[in-house]
C-alpha positions as CSV (number, residue, x, y, z in Angstrom):
1,P,1.8,-0.4,-20.4
2,V,3.5,0.8,-17.2
3,V,2.9,4.5,-16.2
4,L,5.7,6.0,-14.1
5,L,4.7,8.1,-11.1
6,I,6.0,11.3,-12.8
7,D,3.6,10.6,-15.8
8,E,0.5,9.9,-13.8
9,S,-2.4,12.4,-13.7
10,A,-2.0,15.0,-11.0
11,K,-5.1,13.9,-9.1
12,A,-4.0,10.2,-9.0
13,K,-0.4,11.0,-8.3
14,W,-1.2,13.3,-5.3
15,A,-3.9,10.9,-4.0
16,N,-1.3,8.2,-3.9
17,W,1.2,10.5,-2.3
18,S,-1.2,11.6,0.5
19,T,-2.3,8.0,1.3
20,R,1.2,6.6,1.2
21,T,2.6,9.5,3.3
22,L,-0.1,9.2,6.0
23,W,0.4,5.5,6.5
24,T,4.2,5.9,6.4
25,L,4.0,8.4,9.2
26,I,1.7,6.1,11.2
27,M,4.1,3.1,10.7
28,I,7.1,5.2,11.7
29,G,5.3,6.5,14.7
30,G,4.4,3.0,15.8
31,F,7.9,1.8,15.2
32,F,9.4,4.6,17.3
33,A,6.9,3.9,20.1
34,C,7.8,0.2,20.2
35,V,11.5,1.0,20.4
36,A,10.9,3.4,23.2
37,A,8.8,0.8,25.1
38,G,11.8,-1.5,25.4
39,P,13.5,-4.5,23.9
40,A,10.6,-6.8,24.9
41,A,8.2,-4.7,22.8
42,V,10.6,-4.7,19.9
43,I,11.0,-8.5,20.0
44,L,7.2,-8.8,20.2
45,L,6.9,-6.5,17.1
46,V,9.4,-8.7,15.2
47,V,7.6,-11.9,16.1
48,M,4.2,-10.4,15.1
49,V,5.6,-9.1,11.8
50,Q,7.2,-12.5,11.2
51,G,3.9,-14.3,11.8
52,L,2.0,-12.0,9.4
53,V,4.6,-12.3,6.7
54,Y,4.7,-16.1,7.1
55,K,0.9,-16.2,6.8
56,E,0.8,-14.0,3.6
57,V,3.6,-16.1,1.9
58,I,2.5,-19.5,3.0
59,Y,-1.0,-19.2,1.7
60,L,0.0,-17.6,-1.6
61,A,0.4,-21.0,-3.2
62,A,-2.4,-22.8,-1.3
63,V,-5.3,-24.2,-3.3
64,P,-8.5,-23.8,-1.2
65,S,-10.3,-26.7,-3.0
66,K,-7.6,-29.1,-2.1
67,E,-7.0,-27.8,1.4
68,K,-10.6,-28.7,2.4
69,K,-9.9,-32.4,1.5
70,L,-6.7,-32.6,3.6
71,P,-7.0,-32.9,7.4
72,W,-4.7,-30.7,9.5
73,F,-3.4,-28.8,6.4
74,R,-3.2,-25.4,8.0
75,A,-2.4,-26.6,11.5
76,M,0.7,-28.4,10.1
77,N,2.0,-25.1,8.6
78,W,1.7,-23.3,11.9
79,Y,3.2,-26.3,13.8
80,F,6.3,-26.1,11.7
81,L,6.5,-22.3,12.4
82,F,6.2,-23.0,16.2
83,S,8.9,-25.7,16.2
84,T,11.3,-23.5,14.2
85,N,10.7,-20.5,16.4
86,Y,11.2,-22.7,19.5
87,F,14.6,-23.6,18.1
88,F,15.8,-20.2,16.9
89,Y,14.5,-18.1,19.7
90,G,15.5,-20.6,22.3
91,E,19.1,-20.5,20.9
92,S,19.1,-16.7,21.3
93,L,17.7,-16.6,24.8
94,I,20.1,-19.3,26.0
95,H,23.1,-17.5,24.5
96,Y,22.2,-14.0,25.8
97,F,20.8,-14.9,29.1
98,Q,23.0,-17.8,30.2
99,H,23.4,-16.2,33.6
100,I,19.7,-16.8,34.2
101,V,18.8,-20.0,32.4
102,F,21.7,-22.0,33.8
103,V,21.0,-21.2,37.4
104,D,17.2,-21.6,37.3
105,A,16.2,-25.1,38.4
106,F,13.2,-25.1,36.1
107,L,14.9,-23.6,33.0
108,L,18.1,-25.6,33.3
109,P,16.8,-28.9,31.7
110,F,15.3,-26.9,28.8
111,A,18.6,-25.1,28.3
112,T,20.9,-28.1,28.4
113,H,18.7,-30.2,26.2
114,H,17.3,-27.4,24.0
115,R,18.6,-28.8,20.6
116,F,17.4,-32.3,21.3
117,I,13.9,-31.0,22.3
118,S,13.8,-28.9,19.1
119,F,14.8,-31.9,17.0
120,T,12.1,-34.0,18.6
121,L,9.5,-31.3,17.9
122,Y,10.5,-31.2,14.2
123,V,10.6,-35.0,13.8
124,A,7.1,-35.2,15.3
125,G,5.8,-32.8,12.7
126,F,7.7,-34.7,9.9
127,V,6.2,-38.0,11.0
128,F,2.7,-36.5,11.2
129,F,3.1,-35.1,7.7
130,V,4.1,-38.5,6.2
131,A,1.3,-40.2,8.1
132,N,-1.2,-37.8,6.6
133,L,-0.2,-38.2,3.0
134,K,-3.3,-38.8,1.0
135,K,-3.6,-40.6,-2.3
136,G,-4.4,-38.2,-5.2
137,H,-2.8,-35.3,-3.4
138,Y,0.8,-36.3,-3.1
139,R,2.1,-33.7,-5.5
140,F,0.2,-30.9,-3.8
141,Q,1.2,-32.0,-0.3
142,F,4.9,-32.3,-1.2
143,S,4.9,-28.9,-3.0
144,Q,3.3,-27.4,0.1
145,F,5.9,-29.1,2.4
146,A,8.7,-27.6,0.3
147,W,6.9,-24.2,0.2
148,T,6.6,-24.2,4.0
149,H,10.3,-24.9,4.4
150,M,11.4,-22.3,1.9
151,T,9.2,-19.7,3.8
152,L,10.8,-20.8,7.1
153,L,14.2,-20.3,5.6
154,L,13.5,-16.9,4.1
155,V,11.3,-15.4,6.9
156,V,11.9,-17.2,10.3
157,C,15.6,-17.9,9.9
158,Q,16.3,-14.2,9.0
159,S,14.1,-12.8,11.7
160,H,16.2,-14.9,14.2
161,F,19.2,-12.8,13.3
162,I,17.2,-9.6,13.7
163,I,16.3,-10.7,17.3
164,N,20.0,-11.3,17.9
165,N,20.7,-7.7,16.7
166,I,18.3,-6.5,19.3
167,F,20.1,-8.3,22.1
168,E,23.5,-6.9,21.0
169,G,22.0,-3.4,21.4
170,L,18.9,-1.7,20.1
171,I,21.0,0.5,17.7
172,W,21.9,-2.6,15.7
173,F,18.2,-3.2,15.0
174,F,17.0,0.4,14.9
175,L,19.7,1.9,12.7
176,P,19.6,-0.7,9.9
177,A,15.8,-0.7,9.8
178,S,15.8,3.1,9.7
179,L,18.2,3.1,6.8
180,V,15.9,0.8,4.8
181,I,12.9,3.1,5.6
182,A,14.9,6.2,4.7
183,N,16.0,4.7,1.4
184,D,12.5,3.7,0.5
185,I,11.2,7.3,1.3
186,W,14.0,9.1,-0.6
187,A,13.8,6.7,-3.6
188,Y,10.0,7.4,-3.7
189,I,10.5,11.1,-3.5
190,F,13.2,11.2,-6.3
191,G,11.2,8.9,-8.4
192,F,8.0,10.9,-7.9
193,F,9.6,14.2,-9.0
194,M,12.4,13.1,-11.3
195,G,12.0,9.5,-12.3
196,R,12.2,9.0,-16.0
197,T,14.4,5.9,-16.6
198,P,13.0,2.5,-15.7
199,L,15.4,0.5,-13.5
200,I,14.4,-3.1,-13.6
201,K,11.5,-5.0,-15.3
202,L,10.5,-6.9,-12.2
203,S,9.5,-3.5,-10.6
204,P,8.6,-1.4,-13.6
205,K,7.8,1.7,-11.6
206,K,11.3,1.8,-10.0
207,T,13.5,4.3,-11.7
208,V,17.3,4.9,-11.9
209,E,16.8,8.5,-10.6
210,G,15.0,7.2,-7.6
211,F,17.6,4.4,-7.0
212,V,20.6,6.8,-7.2
213,G,18.9,9.6,-5.3
214,G,17.8,7.3,-2.5
215,W,21.3,5.9,-2.2
216,L,23.0,9.3,-1.8
217,M,20.4,10.6,0.6
218,T,20.5,7.4,2.7
219,I,24.2,7.8,3.3
220,V,23.7,11.4,4.5
221,F,20.8,10.3,6.7
222,G,22.8,7.4,8.1
223,M,25.7,9.6,9.1
224,L,23.5,12.2,10.8
225,F,21.2,9.6,12.5
226,A,24.1,7.5,13.8
227,T,25.6,10.7,15.3
228,F,22.3,11.3,17.1
229,L,21.9,7.8,18.4
230,L,25.4,7.6,19.8
231,K,24.4,10.0,22.6
232,Y,21.9,7.6,24.2
233,P,23.1,4.6,26.3
234,Y,19.7,3.1,25.9
235,M,20.4,2.5,22.2
236,I,24.0,1.3,22.4
237,C,23.9,-0.9,25.6
238,P,23.5,-4.6,25.1
239,V,20.1,-5.9,26.4
240,K,20.5,-7.4,29.8
241,D,17.0,-6.7,31.1
242,L,13.9,-7.2,28.9
243,R,11.9,-5.0,31.2
244,A,14.0,-1.9,30.4
245,S,12.6,1.0,28.4
246,A,13.8,4.4,27.1
247,F,13.1,5.9,30.5
248,S,15.0,3.3,32.6
249,G,18.3,5.3,32.8
250,L,20.5,2.6,31.5
251,T,24.3,2.9,31.6
252,C,27.1,0.6,30.4
253,D,30.7,0.5,29.2
254,A,30.4,1.6,25.6
255,N,31.8,-0.5,22.8
256,P,34.9,1.3,21.3
257,V,32.9,1.6,18.0
258,F,30.8,4.3,19.7
259,I,33.6,6.3,21.1
260,P,34.7,9.3,18.9
261,V,38.3,9.3,17.7
262,R,40.3,12.4,16.9
263,Y,41.4,12.8,13.2
264,N,43.9,15.6,12.4
265,L,43.0,17.3,9.1
266,K,45.4,17.8,6.3
267,P,46.6,21.4,5.7
268,W,44.5,21.6,2.5
269,M,41.5,20.4,4.4
270,V,42.0,23.1,7.1
271,S,42.3,25.8,4.4
272,L,39.2,24.5,2.6
273,I,36.9,24.5,5.7
274,R,38.0,27.9,6.7
275,H,36.2,29.3,3.7
276,V,32.9,28.0,5.3
277,G,33.6,29.4,8.8
278,F,35.3,26.5,10.5
279,R,38.6,27.0,12.3
280,S,39.3,23.6,13.8
281,T,42.4,21.5,12.7
282,F,40.8,18.2,13.7
283,V,37.5,16.4,13.7
284,M,36.0,13.8,16.1
285,I,34.5,10.8,14.4
286,A,33.2,7.6,15.9
287,P,34.1,4.4,14.1
288,L,30.4,3.7,13.8
289,Q,30.1,6.6,11.4
290,W,32.5,4.9,9.0
291,H,30.6,1.6,9.3
292,V,27.3,3.3,8.7
293,I,28.4,4.3,5.2
294,I,28.8,0.6,4.3
295,M,25.4,-0.2,5.9
296,A,23.8,2.6,4.1
297,C,25.2,1.4,0.8
298,F,23.9,-2.1,1.4
299,A,20.4,-0.7,2.4
300,S,20.4,1.3,-0.8
301,L,22.1,-0.9,-3.4
302,I,21.6,-4.5,-2.2
303,A,18.6,-4.7,0.1
304,P,16.2,-3.4,-2.6
305,F,16.9,-6.7,-4.4
306,G,14.9,-8.3,-1.6
307,G,12.0,-6.1,-2.9
308,F,12.7,-7.1,-6.5
309,F,12.7,-10.8,-5.4
310,A,9.3,-10.2,-3.8
311,S,8.1,-8.5,-7.0
312,G,9.2,-11.6,-9.0
313,F,7.2,-13.7,-6.6
314,K,4.1,-11.5,-7.1
315,R,4.4,-11.7,-10.9
316,A,4.7,-15.4,-10.8
317,F,1.4,-15.6,-9.0
318,K,-0.1,-12.7,-11.0
319,I,-1.0,-10.5,-7.9
320,K,-0.3,-6.8,-7.3
321,D,0.5,-7.0,-3.6
322,F,0.8,-9.7,-0.9
323,G,-2.1,-8.2,0.9
324,Q,-4.1,-5.0,1.5
325,S,-3.5,-4.5,5.2
326,I,-1.6,-1.2,4.8
327,P,-3.4,1.4,2.5
328,G,-1.0,2.7,-0.1
329,H,1.6,0.0,0.7
330,G,0.0,-3.3,0.2
331,G,0.6,-6.2,2.7
332,I,3.1,-6.6,5.5
333,T,5.4,-8.6,3.2
334,D,5.4,-5.7,0.7
335,R,7.0,-3.5,3.5
336,M,9.3,-6.1,5.1
337,D,10.8,-7.7,1.9
338,C,14.0,-5.6,2.2
339,Q,14.1,-5.6,6.1
340,F,14.8,-9.3,6.4
341,L,17.8,-9.1,4.1
342,M,19.1,-6.0,5.8
343,G,18.7,-7.6,9.3
344,L,20.8,-10.6,8.2
345,F,23.5,-8.4,6.7
346,S,23.6,-6.2,9.9
347,Y,24.1,-9.3,12.0
348,M,26.9,-10.7,9.8
349,Y,28.6,-7.4,9.5
350,Y,28.4,-6.7,13.3
351,Q,29.8,-10.2,14.2
352,S,32.6,-9.9,11.6
353,F,33.9,-6.3,12.0
354,I,32.4,-4.7,15.1
355,K,31.7,-7.1,17.9
356,S,34.4,-7.1,20.6
357,S,35.0,-10.7,21.8
358,A,35.1,-11.0,25.5
359,V,34.5,-13.7,28.2
360,T,31.1,-13.2,29.8
361,T,29.6,-14.3,33.0
362,G,27.2,-16.5,31.1
363,L,30.0,-18.3,29.2
364,V,31.9,-19.0,32.4
365,L,28.7,-20.2,34.1
366,Q,27.8,-22.5,31.2
367,A,31.3,-24.1,31.3
368,A,31.2,-24.5,35.1
369,I,27.8,-26.3,35.0
370,K,29.4,-29.0,32.9
371,L,31.9,-29.8,35.7
372,K,31.3,-32.5,38.3
373,G,29.9,-31.5,41.7
374,T,33.3,-31.9,43.5
375,E,35.0,-29.8,40.7
376,Q,32.3,-27.1,41.0
377,M,33.0,-26.9,44.8
378,E,36.8,-26.7,44.1
379,L,36.2,-23.9,41.6
380,F,33.9,-22.1,44.1
381,D,36.6,-22.4,46.8
382,H,39.3,-21.0,44.6
383,L,37.0,-18.1,43.5
384,K,36.0,-17.5,47.1
385,Q,39.6,-17.3,48.2
386,Y,40.5,-14.9,45.3
387,L,37.6,-12.6,46.1
388,I,38.5,-12.5,49.8
389,G,42.1,-11.7,48.9
390,Q,40.9,-8.8,46.7
391,G,38.8,-7.5,49.6
392,L,35.6,-8.0,47.6
393,L,34.1,-10.7,49.9
394,D,33.8,-11.1,53.6
395,E,35.1,-14.4,54.8
396,E,32.5,-14.7,57.5
397,S,29.6,-14.3,55.1
398,C,30.6,-17.4,53.1
399,V,28.5,-20.4,54.2
400,I,28.8,-23.7,52.3
401,M,25.8,-26.1,52.5
402,P,26.7,-29.6,53.6
403,P,26.4,-32.4,51.0
404,K,23.0,-34.1,50.6
405,E,24.2,-37.2,52.5
406,A,24.5,-35.1,55.7
407,W,21.1,-33.5,55.5
408,V,18.7,-34.3,58.3
409,S,15.0,-34.4,57.6
């Protein structure tokens, strides 16, 4: 029989509370420290978490007795992780740092042939897998092959979109992740003190009271926290330099979604707020504060189903947690099950409703590199004349190297 938190003995209940609270504060503190350290530290954190989750999930269905009889069993799992990461993270770096990779002589071949290289890496792993099929273990090997690819889809593919959120601006990583954390905390608090009605059989300790209370408080938290983050260019500026940190003094042209807009209040609203001491006839609200309501609702109402999915996983394999690496919380997967789904939603929502499309230096450079040498010189000449005409370039400072045929050794 399942005992809800509210019905547990006082000693057990408060022991669980203290352990869970302590490690929650430790994780939040480490999370904030990584964000302050800069985008490179955040990306490293995501990659590390992804690797740990992959390890916990991939070995869940492994059978040690059969592994020992199969050469290269574990190495093949990690090889497919490497090749998949090479493809996804390479795509992100090429897209967001085109102005670097397409002008560097060493990186240019890797950038222009990235997808073919990625395909070659995967095919090499596929051929190696087929070549190592062993009689008597076919069913086990093919089930592990399918299990590996399912894990890559659910973990690596979704973490790729989280990385893209970081490049668009740390706020698009930090805010959604914080909403999931806040929802988890508030749902636990409401369930701890008020939870009486079981919510879903997959997670028998989750209650309706915790679910609804977490939803309402996450919306309030999201509105307040978004207002706080809007003040810091470090959070809202797209990532252009991986060496930056919270102390770098970044500046940028803000996306319109971060700029407060004036909303005139209706007469009845003005009359209502005067009773609580406010005299203003308008309010300033940034569009982000409307968007964050949608994001908070997803974090509270939909993202938890990532946790329910993980609970079903654990029940299928008759385990309590994916691991014991975090006291009071279980394994890394037990904490990240909702974050992957939230990260994917944040990326799709941002690209669909918030991102302002614009021509970037990287996109122009990528197109220019595909031109022939003579066409590139023609483009350069036109651009040079334009810049000279605008007074942005000194004509005497422009020196064009002679063609290779004219070089003298």
